[in-house]
ZAMARGU-4260 file (C-alpha; in steps of 0.2 Angstrom, whole numbers, plus 5000, padded with zeros to 4 digits):
<rodrens>
0) 4669/4996/4932 | 4660/4985/4944 | 4662/4970/4932 | 4680/4973/4930 | 4683/4974/4949
5) 4673/4958/4950 | 4685/4949/4938 | 4700/4957/4945 | 4697/4952/4964 | 4698/4933/4961
10) 4713/4935/4950 | 4722/4945/4965 | 4716/4931/4977 | 4723/4918/4966 | 4740/4927/4964
15) 4741/4930/4983 | 4738/4912/4987 | 4751/4906/4974 | 4764/4917/4982 | 4760/4911/5000
20) 4758/4893/4995 | 4776/4888/4997 | 4785/4874/5007 | 4803/4878/5010 | 4815/4865/5016
25) 4832/4867/5026 | 4844/4857/5036 | 4854/4862/5051 | 4870/4855/5043 | 4875/4848/5026
30) 4890/4838/5032 | 4889/4824/5045 | 4897/4808/5051 | 4889/4791/5049 | 4878/4787/5063
35) 4873/4805/5066 | 4856/4813/5064 | 4852/4828/5054 | 4837/4840/5057 | 4826/4844/5042
40) 4814/4859/5044 | 4799/4862/5033 | 4791/4879/5034 | 4775/4886/5026 | 4765/4902/5028
45) 4750/4896/5019 | 4736/4896/5032 | 4724/4886/5021 | 4735/4871/5022 | 4730/4858/5035
50) 4738/4841/5040 | 4756/4835/5039 | 4769/4833/5026 | 4770/4816/5018 | 4786/4808/5024
55) 4784/4792/5014 | 4798/4797/5001 | 4811/4798/5016 | 4809/4779/5021 | 4821/4772/5008
60) 4836/4784/5013 | 4833/4789/5031 | 4826/4783/5047 | 4814/4796/5055 | 4818/4797/5073
65) 4805/4811/5078 | 4794/4825/5071 | 4788/4840/5080 | 4777/4855/5074 | 4779/4873/5079
70) 4766/4886/5075 | 4771/4905/5076 | 4762/4921/5073 | 4774/4936/5069 | 4769/4954/5067
75) 4778/4965/5055 | 4773/4983/5051 | 4756/4980/5057 | 4753/4964/5047 | 4751/4947/5055
80) 4760/4932/5047 | 4757/4915/5053 | 4770/4901/5049 | 4770/4883/5053 | 4786/4872/5054
85) 4789/4854/5055 | 4806/4849/5062 | 4810/4831/5057 | 4825/4821/5065 | 4833/4810/5051
90) 4846/4796/5053 | 4854/4792/5036 | 4855/4774/5031 | 4870/4775/5020 | 4886/4785/5018
95) 4891/4797/5003 | 4880/4810/4995 | 4862/4807/5001 | 4847/4817/4994 | 4833/4822/5004
100) 4819/4820/4991 | 4805/4833/4989 | 4790/4831/5001 | 4772/4835/4997 | 4760/4846/5008
105) 4743/4848/4999 | 4747/4856/4982 | 4764/4862/4987 | 4781/4853/4986 | 4798/4856/4994
110) 4814/4857/4985 | 4827/4843/4986 | 4842/4845/4998 | 4859/4835/4997 | 4869/4831/5012
115) 4886/4823/5014 | 4888/4808/5026 | 4906/4804/5030 | 4912/4788/5037 | 4919/4792/5055
120) 4932/4784/5065 | 4922/4776/5079 | 4936/4766/5087 | 4938/4779/5102 | 4919/4780/5103
125) 4917/4761/5104 | 4931/4759/5117 | 4924/4772/5128 | 4912/4764/5141 | 4908/4780/5150
130) 4890/4787/5149 | 4897/4805/5146 | 4914/4808/5136 | 4922/4822/5125 | 4929/4820/5108
135) 4940/4834/5102 | 4948/4835/5084 | 4956/4847/5072 | 4953/4848/5053 | 4972/4848/5050
140) 4987/4844/5060 | 4998/4859/5054 | 4993/4876/5048 | 5003/4892/5043 | 5004/4906/5055
145) 4988/4916/5056 | 4979/4904/5045 | 4963/4895/5051 | 4962/4878/5060 | 4945/4872/5064
150) 4943/4864/5082 | 4928/4853/5084 | 4922/4848/5101 | 4909/4835/5104 | 4901/4829/5120
155) 4893/4812/5120 | 4880/4807/5133 | 4870/4791/5134 | 4861/4796/5149 | 4849/4811/5152
160) 4856/4827/5158 | 4849/4842/5167 | 4850/4859/5159 | 4863/4865/5171 | 4878/4858/5160
165) 4893/4870/5157 | 4909/4870/5147 | 4924/4879/5151 | 4928/4894/5139 | 4941/4889/5126
170) 4957/4899/5129 | 4973/4897/5119 | 4988/4908/5122 | 4995/4917/5106 | 4980/4913/5096
175) 4964/4921/5090 | 4948/4911/5093 | 4931/4914/5084 | 4916/4903/5087 | 4908/4895/5072
180) 4889/4897/5073 | 4879/4891/5088 | 4880/4875/5098 | 4872/4860/5089 | 4863/4846/5096
185) 4859/4829/5088 | 4859/4811/5090 | 4871/4797/5086 | 4871/4778/5087 | 4886/4770/5095
190) 4886/4751/5097 | 4868/4751/5095 | 4866/4764/5110 | 4858/4781/5106 | 4869/4795/5112
195) 4865/4813/5112 | 4878/4825/5105 | 4882/4843/5109 | 4894/4850/5096 | 4904/4866/5097
200) 4916/4872/5083 | 4929/4885/5084 | 4941/4894/5071 | 4958/4895/5078 | 4971/4908/5071
205) 4989/4905/5078 | 4999/4921/5080 | 5016/4913/5081 | 5025/4898/5073 | 5030/4883/5082
210) 5020/4870/5092 | 5003/4876/5099 | 4995/4865/5113 | 4976/4866/5116 | 4973/4863/5134
215) 4959/4850/5140 | 4942/4857/5141 | 4930/4852/5156 | 4912/4848/5154 | 4901/4848/5170
220) 4883/4841/5171 | 4871/4833/5182 | 4864/4816/5178 | 4846/4813/5179 | 4842/4800/5192
225) 4831/4787/5183 | 4831/4774/5197 | 4814/4773/5206 | 4813/4780/5223 | 4813/4768/5238
230) 4803/4780/5248 | 4785/4781/5243 | 4782/4797/5252 | 4796/4806/5242 | 4790/4820/5231
235) 4799/4822/5214 | 4815/4814/5208 | 4830/4812/5219 | 4845/4824/5216 | 4856/4818/5202
240) 4875/4815/5202 | 4886/4829/5197 | 4898/4823/5183 | 4914/4831/5176 | 4923/4825/5161
245) 4939/4832/5152 | 4944/4831/5134 | 4962/4826/5129 | 4976/4838/5126 | 4978/4841/5107
250) 4993/4849/5098 | 4994/4859/5082 | 5010/4862/5072 | 5011/4881/5066 | 5022/4884/5051
255) 5030/4901/5047 | 5026/4912/5032 | 5035/4905/5017 | 5051/4913/5011 | 5044/4915/4993
260) 5030/4926/4999 | 5033/4944/4994 | 5040/4954/5009 | 5030/4970/5004 | 5013/4962/5003
265) 5001/4958/5017 | 5001/4940/5023 | 4985/4932/5017 | 4984/4913/5020 | 4967/4907/5014
270) 4958/4892/5007 | 4950/4903/4993 | 4949/4921/4988 | 4938/4931/4976 | 4939/4949/4971
275) 4924/4958/4962 | 4918/4975/4958 | 4901/4984/4955 | 4896/5001/4948 | 4881/5012/4952
280) 4877/5018/4939 | 4887/5008/4926 | 4901/5019/4918 | 4895/5017/4900 | 4888/5034/4897
285) 4896/5047/4909 | 4899/5065/4908 | 4910/5077/4917 | 4904/5080/4935 | 4894/5064/4936
290) 4895/5054/4952 | 4899/5036/4951 | 4900/5023/4965 | 4913/5009/4964 | 4912/4995/4976
295) 4926/4983/4978 | 4922/4967/4987 | 4936/4955/4994 | 4929/4938/5000 | 4941/4926/5008
300) 4937/4908/5014 | 4947/4904/5030 | 4950/4922/5037 | 4940/4934/5048 | 4935/4951/5040
305) 4946/4959/5053 | 4961/4951/5045 | 4958/4957/5028 | 4969/4972/5022 | 4963/4988/5014
310) 4961/4987/4995 | 4971/5000/4985 | 4961/5016/4981 | 4956/5021/4963 | 4970/5034/4959
315) 4968/5041/4941 | 4972/5058/4933 | 4956/5068/4930 | 4946/5058/4943 | 4941/5065/4961
320) 4940/5051/4974 | 4929/5051/4989 | 4931/5035/4999 | 4918/5028/5012 | 4920/5018/5027
325) 4923/4999/5023 | 4909/4986/5027 | 4916/4971/5036 | 4906/4955/5038 | 4908/4936/5043
330) 4899/4921/5038 | 4901/4904/5046 | 4901/4889/5035 | 4905/4870/5035 | 4923/4874/5032
335) 4925/4889/5044 | 4924/4908/5042 | 4921/4917/5026 | 4926/4935/5029 | 4922/4949/5017
340) 4927/4967/5015 | 4918/4979/5004 | 4925/4996/5000 | 4915/5010/4992 | 4921/5026/4984
345) 4913/5040/4975 | 4922/5044/4959 | 4918/5061/4950 | 4927/5064/4933 | 4934/5082/4932
350) 4939/5082/4913 | 4933/5074/4897 | 4942/5060/4887 | 4949/5044/4892 | 4953/5040/4910
355) 4963/5025/4914 | 4959/5015/4930 | 4974/5004/4936 | 4974/4985/4939 | 4968/4980/4957
360) 4980/4966/4962 | 4979/4955/4978 | 4993/4943/4983 | 4988/4928/4994 | 4994/4911/4999
365) 4983/4896/4994 | 4983/4885/5009 | 4973/4871/5001 | 4985/4869/4986 | 5000/4877/4996
370) 5007/4890/4983 | 5007/4908/4980 | 4993/4916/4970 | 4987/4933/4962 | 4969/4938/4960
375) 4966/4954/4950 | 4954/4965/4942 | 4959/4970/4925 | 4963/4989/4921 | 4949/4998/4912
380) 4946/5014/4903 | 4932/5026/4906 | 4926/5037/4892 | 4920/5054/4899 | 4910/5065/4888
385) 4908/5084/4889 | 4894/5091/4900 | 4885/5105/4891 | 4877/5111/4907 | 4894/5114/4915
390) 4902/5121/4899 | 4918/5112/4903 | 4932/5109/4889 | 4922/5119/4876 | 4932/5132/4866
395) 4918/5144/4864 | 4914/5143/4882 | 4932/5146/4886 | 4933/5162/4875 | 4917/5169/4882
400) 4923/5165/4900 | 4939/5174/4897 | 4930/5189/4889 | 4919/5190/4905 | 4934/5188/4916
405) 4944/5202/4907 | 4929/5214/4908 | 4927/5211/4926 | 4946/5213/4929 | 4946/5230/4919
410) 4933/5237/4931 | 4942/5231/4946 | 4958/5239/4940 | 4950/5256/4937 | 4941/5256/4954
415) 4957/5252/4962 | 4966/5266/4953 | 4953/5279/4958 | 4954/5273/4976 | 4973/5275/4977
420) 4972/5293/4969 | 4959/5298/4981 | 4968/5291/4996 | 4984/5300/4991 | 4975/5317/4988
425) 4967/5315/5005 | 4984/5311/5014 | 4992/5327/5005 | 4978/5338/5011 | 4979/5332/5028
430) 4998/5334/5029 | 4996/5352/5023 | 4983/5356/5035 | 4993/5349/5049 | 5005/5364/5048
435) 4991/5378/5046 | 4983/5387/5061 | 4966/5382/5065 | 4961/5401/5065 | 4970/5413/5054
440) 4977/5428/5063 | 4967/5444/5061 | 4975/5459/5052 | 4984/5470/5065 | 4975/5487/5068
445) 4979/5502/5079 | 4996/5509/5084 | 5012/5499/5082 | 5021/5492/5097 | 5035/5505/5095
450) 5022/5519/5096 | 5015/5512/5112 | 5032/5510/5120 | 5035/5529/5116 | 5018/5533/5125
455) 5024/5523/5140 | 5041/5532/5140 | 5033/5549/5139 | 5020/5545/5153 | 5034/5538/5164
460) 5045/5553/5162 | 5031/5565/5165 | 5027/5555/5181 | 5009/5554/5176 | 5001/5538/5184
465) 4985/5539/5174 | 4993/5541/5157 | 5006/5528/5161 | 4992/5515/5165 | 4983/5518/5149
470) 4998/5517/5138 | 5004/5501/5148 | 4987/5493/5145 | 4987/5497/5126 | 5005/5490/5125
475) 5001/5474/5135 | 4986/5469/5123 | 4999/5467/5109 | 5010/5455/5119 | 5010/5436/5119
480) 5008/5436/5138 | 4998/5446/5150 | 5005/5459/5162 | 5002/5447/5177 | 5013/5433/5168
485) 5027/5445/5165 | 5026/5452/5183 | 5026/5434/5189 | 5043/5430/5181 | 5051/5447/5182
490) 5052/5454/5200 | 5057/5472/5196 | 5042/5474/5185 | 5031/5467/5199 | 5038/5480/5211
495) 5036/5494/5198 | 5018/5489/5195 | 5014/5488/5214 | 5021/5506/5215 | 5010/5512/5200
500) 4994/5504/5208 | 4998/5512/5224 | 4999/5529/5216 | 4983/5527/5207 | 4973/5521/5222
505) 4980/5532/5236 | 4983/5550/5240 | 5002/5549/5237 | 4999/5548/5218 | 5005/5565/5215
510) 5022/5560/5221 | 5024/5544/5210 | 5040/5542/5200 | 5039/5533/5183 | 5058/5530/5181
515) 5058/5513/5189 | 5043/5506/5178 | 5051/5512/5162 | 5067/5504/5167 | 5058/5487/5171
520) 5049/5488/5154 | 5065/5491/5145 | 5074/5477/5154 | 5061/5464/5154 | 5068/5447/5148
525) 5060/5437/5134 | 5050/5422/5139 | 5059/5406/5138 | 5046/5397/5127 | 5031/5406/5119
530) 5017/5394/5114 | 5015/5391/5096 | 4999/5399/5089 | 4993/5383/5082 | 5000/5371/5095
535) 4991/5359/5105 | 4976/5370/5108 | 4974/5374/5090 | 4970/5393/5095 | 4980/5409/5091
540) 4988/5419/5105 | 4976/5431/5114 | 4988/5446/5110 | 4996/5443/5093 | 5012/5454/5090
</rodrens>
């Protein structure tokens, strides 16, 4: 094991060194005018490399104006990574396609890069004697409405400037403006005089047809005073001169949308357009219930991503669709903005068999060739297989599922019927009990009411208060109301009872006459409403008849 580790360690070190030993080359721009410089950047992360790249292969094609070295130490996830950059300013010696040859640094070599050097119209530059002036230009004199026009603004200065320079913001009525990349700085020879150049590029999208005027832009800067000071005691340079220069007004002709463009299609004026799709996973072997992610990407040269329309969704029978939010991005290039719109959607097949996906078609206007174009993705067919784990579209599974459903449904029907019968039976019993007394009347015992009345009559006719009282009490116990209630609603009975009580509890009892009491008993009126024995209280009367 120790011997194997000893052999493996040098191999890993050699692999790591080979991966780190790279020299990458890049330029700040790939298209420039004659007389302008370009910056070549060489970068390596190999800490074992010392010295400088060999620039000898550049001499036949470029003039090396300057070289500076930048060392950086970056920390990522706790790992330190050292990089070294060489920034080389080059002036091409000829026009056309010029190749920056591979450069050597130790054992590694950079890749070649091709730049385009275009012959520029230097008449305005040569005729301008000012040390600072502005050049403004458009890539084309006329564009369609909402199409892209590139405005390039260059500030030339043959004198040194302080860092307090400023440029008024570009504002154009009825037009959208997008800045293309960052500000560029380089050098250019004009009549043998080296000028520094500050370049700004903008993408302009006119919103209305007609003539669009781009107002002059103002550049302000302070010149560095390079004259020697006359005062020997003065400390530092004298304050420089504040200088302001304006660009020329420039006009752009905006054409309306062509009449041949379809009225129901979104207006897409672009230099080029591409439409692509990708799947994750690939829809080669899919089953019912599987989830597929389909990504449609629309990439347009000459429009911002915010100007791109939504792509049609995947509508197909047997396919459930779950769209995601679109992903928008912009990329700045030499020919302006490249906007892209990516739309993702999850697709889940709900049945087996063939599922047809329709054609995706995008209509657009080719501004480079000036004609209508269609870019499409062809229709395709998805072959969806059965999923055994889901038991979908399987006859045996369908029969089994139907049998289980029938059994469950039969039990539900039986339980529902039993519940309905018990509910009806309970309601019937409640209705019957509603009309029954809570307590059944006890069977009547003792003498009948007629016999008790005869006893009261004989006692009253005999003028016997004691016998009358006993017979009256026996009779009252079988009445629906008490003697007090009857006396309260019938005054003659009340008077007669007062006379009876006076005879019972006084010395005049031997002279009591019972004729008035018997007359009151016989003529007592019936009560207006006798309470039902099983009424609100649910109890029978105290003295049932």
